[in-house]
C-alpha positions in Angstrom: 44.4 -77.5 18.2 46.7 -79.6 16.0 50.3 -79.4 15.2 49.8 -79.4 11.4 51.1 -75.8 11.0 53.4 -73.4 12.7 50.4 -71.2 13.6 48.3 -74.0 15.1 48.0 -74.5 18.9 49.9 -77.6 19.9 47.7 -80.2 21.4 49.4 -80.0 24.8 48.5 -76.3 25.0 44.9 -76.9 24.2 42.2 -77.2 26.8 40.9 -80.7 27.5 37.3 -79.6 26.9 38.2 -78.2 23.5 40.1 -81.4 22.6 37.1 -83.6 23.6 34.7 -81.3 21.7 36.5 -81.1 18.4 38.8 -84.2 18.0 37.0 -87.4 17.0 37.8 -90.2 19.3 39.6 -88.0 21.8 37.2 -88.7 24.7 38.2 -92.4 24.8 41.9 -91.5 25.0 41.3 -89.0 27.7 39.2 -91.4 29.7 41.8 -94.1 29.4 44.4 -91.8 30.9 41.9 -90.5 33.5 42.3 -86.9 32.2 39.2 -85.0 33.3 37.8 -83.3 30.3 34.4 -82.7 31.9 34.9 -80.9 35.2 38.5 -80.1 34.4 37.8 -79.1 30.8 39.5 -75.7 31.2 42.9 -77.2 32.0 45.4 -77.7 29.2 46.6 -81.2 28.3 50.1 -80.4 29.4 49.0 -79.3 32.9 46.5 -82.1 33.3 49.1 -84.7 32.3 51.6 -83.2 34.7 49.2 -83.4 37.6 48.6 -87.1 36.8 52.2 -87.9 36.3 51.6 -88.9 32.7 54.0 -88.4 29.8 52.3 -85.7 27.8 54.2 -86.6 24.6 52.7 -90.1 24.7 49.2 -88.8 25.1 49.7 -86.2 22.5 50.9 -88.9 20.1 47.8 -91.0 20.8 45.6 -88.1 20.1 47.5 -87.2 17.0 47.2 -90.7 15.6 43.4 -90.6 15.8 41.4 -90.8 12.6 40.6 -87.1 11.9 37.0 -87.8 11.2 34.1 -85.6 11.9 33.0 -85.4 15.6 29.3 -86.3 15.8 27.7 -82.9 15.8 25.6 -81.8 18.8 22.6 -79.7 18.0 23.2 -76.0 17.4 19.7 -75.2 18.6 19.7 -74.7 22.3 16.3 -76.4 22.8 17.4 -79.4 20.8 20.6 -79.7 22.7 18.7 -79.6 26.0 16.4 -82.3 24.7 19.4 -84.4 23.7 20.9 -84.0 27.2 17.7 -85.1 28.9 17.0 -88.1 26.8 20.6 -89.3 26.2 21.9 -88.7 29.8 19.3 -87.8 32.4 16.8 -90.5 31.4 19.5 -93.1 31.0 21.0 -92.4 34.5 17.5 -92.7 36.0 16.9 -96.0 34.3 20.3 -97.6 34.9 21.3 -96.6 38.4 18.7 -98.7 40.4 19.9 -101.9 38.8 23.6 -101.0 39.4 22.8 -100.4 43.1 21.0 -103.8 43.3 24.0 -105.6 41.6 26.5 -103.9 43.9 24.6 -104.9 47.0 24.5 -108.5 45.8 28.2 -108.6 45.0 29.0 -107.1 48.4 26.7 -109.6 50.2 27.9 -112.7 48.4 31.6 -111.8 48.1 32.0 -109.9 51.4 35.2 -111.9 52.3 36.8 -111.6 48.9 39.9 -109.3 49.1 38.8 -107.4 45.9 35.1 -107.0 47.0 34.0 -103.4 46.5 32.7 -102.9 50.0 30.7 -99.7 50.3 29.9 -99.5 46.6 26.2 -99.9 46.9 26.0 -97.1 49.5 28.2 -94.9 47.3 26.0 -95.5 44.3 22.9 -94.7 46.2 24.4 -91.4 47.3 25.3 -90.7 43.7 21.8 -91.5 42.5 20.2 -89.3 45.2 22.5 -86.4 44.3 22.1 -86.8 40.6 18.3 -87.0 40.8 18.3 -83.7 42.7 20.7 -82.1 40.3 18.9 -83.2 37.2 15.6 -82.1 38.6 17.0 -78.6 39.3 18.2 -78.4 35.7 15.0 -79.7 34.2 12.6 -77.6 36.4 14.7 -74.4 36.8 17.8 -73.9 34.6 16.6 -75.4 31.3 13.3 -73.5 31.4 15.2 -70.3 32.1 17.3 -71.0 29.0 14.3 -71.6 26.9 12.6 -68.4 28.2 15.7 -66.2 27.8 17.6 -67.1 24.6 21.0 -65.6 24.6 20.7 -64.5 28.3 23.6 -64.6 30.7 22.7 -67.0 33.5 26.0 -67.0 35.3 24.8 -67.6 39.0 22.6 -70.7 38.4 25.2 -72.2 35.9 28.0 -71.7 38.4 26.0 -73.7 40.9 25.5 -76.5 38.4 29.2 -76.4 37.7 30.0 -76.8 41.4 27.6 -79.8 41.6 29.3 -81.3 38.5 32.6 -81.0 40.4 31.0 -82.9 43.3 29.9 -85.6 40.8 33.4 -85.8 39.5 34.7 -86.4 43.1 32.1 -89.1 43.5 33.4 -90.8 40.3 36.9 -90.7 41.7 35.7 -92.4 44.9 33.9 -95.0 42.8 37.1 -95.8 40.9 39.0 -96.1 44.2 36.4 -98.5 45.6 36.5 -100.7 42.6 40.3 -100.6 41.9 39.7 -98.8 38.7 36.9 -101.3 37.8 39.5 -104.1 37.7 37.8 -107.6 37.9 39.5 -110.4 39.8 40.0 -113.6 37.8 37.4 -115.5 39.7 34.7 -112.8 39.5 31.2 -114.2 39.1 28.8 -113.2 36.3 27.0 -110.7 38.6 30.3 -109.0 39.4 31.2 -108.8 35.7 27.8 -107.4 34.8 28.1 -104.8 37.6 31.5 -103.6 36.4 30.4 -103.6 32.8 27.4 -101.4 33.7 29.6 -99.2 35.9 32.0 -98.6 33.0 29.1 -97.5 30.8 27.7 -95.3 33.6 31.0 -93.6 34.3 31.6 -93.0 30.6 28.0 -91.6 30.2 28.3 -89.3 33.3 31.7 -88.0 32.1 30.2 -87.3 28.6 27.1 -85.8 30.2 29.1 -83.3 32.3 31.4 -82.5 29.4 28.4 -81.7 27.1 26.9 -79.3 29.7 30.1 -77.7 30.9 31.8 -77.3 27.6 29.0 -77.0 25.1 25.7 -75.9 26.6 26.7 -73.7 29.5 29.1 -71.4 27.6 26.2 -70.4 25.4 24.6 -68.7 28.5 27.7 -67.4 30.3 29.4 -64.1 30.3 32.9 -64.0 28.9 35.3 -65.0 31.7 32.6 -66.3 33.9 34.3 -69.7 34.3 
């Protein structure tokens, strides 16, 4: 993972998911450079940077300069990890998305003629909410109970379907960033617009972390080797 010894894997050859999971502070760096460590967690830093047209040495230097503290530990117990996912991410998405949709609709209505107005954002967020609600319900009512009932089982088919839906959520996030010009506020943005983008930044960070936690931490515990 690090370059501290001749035998260590250079950061650029490490998978994004592993970097995010084991290096304290790495997720903020990866998000800043729009390097997808959740749905694209199996891609190496070198390959991901190349696809984005980013200088891998610069990203590697940023990651190497991070305080090598301890990454906040996720529960080792499967049931506790699932509870963490539901309370930290599922419940939060359900609580926050309706207000974001309301704010987006207001900004679109009031600032329709503004050149930076995120037209179509409310509709896009509504689609994301609908899809996320269905996805989370399937996990909570089907996949997570299967995990609880079959500790150590290989649940490749349902997990693969959840991974595919995660990829779709990732595409929706890309569309959201395109609609909002990467969440860039115009100088004359009103307080509602600012509140909307602040909330969207939290939501996009949460959803990215949510998918990462499932794809790179929970799911591998129930997948066959080489299933991904």
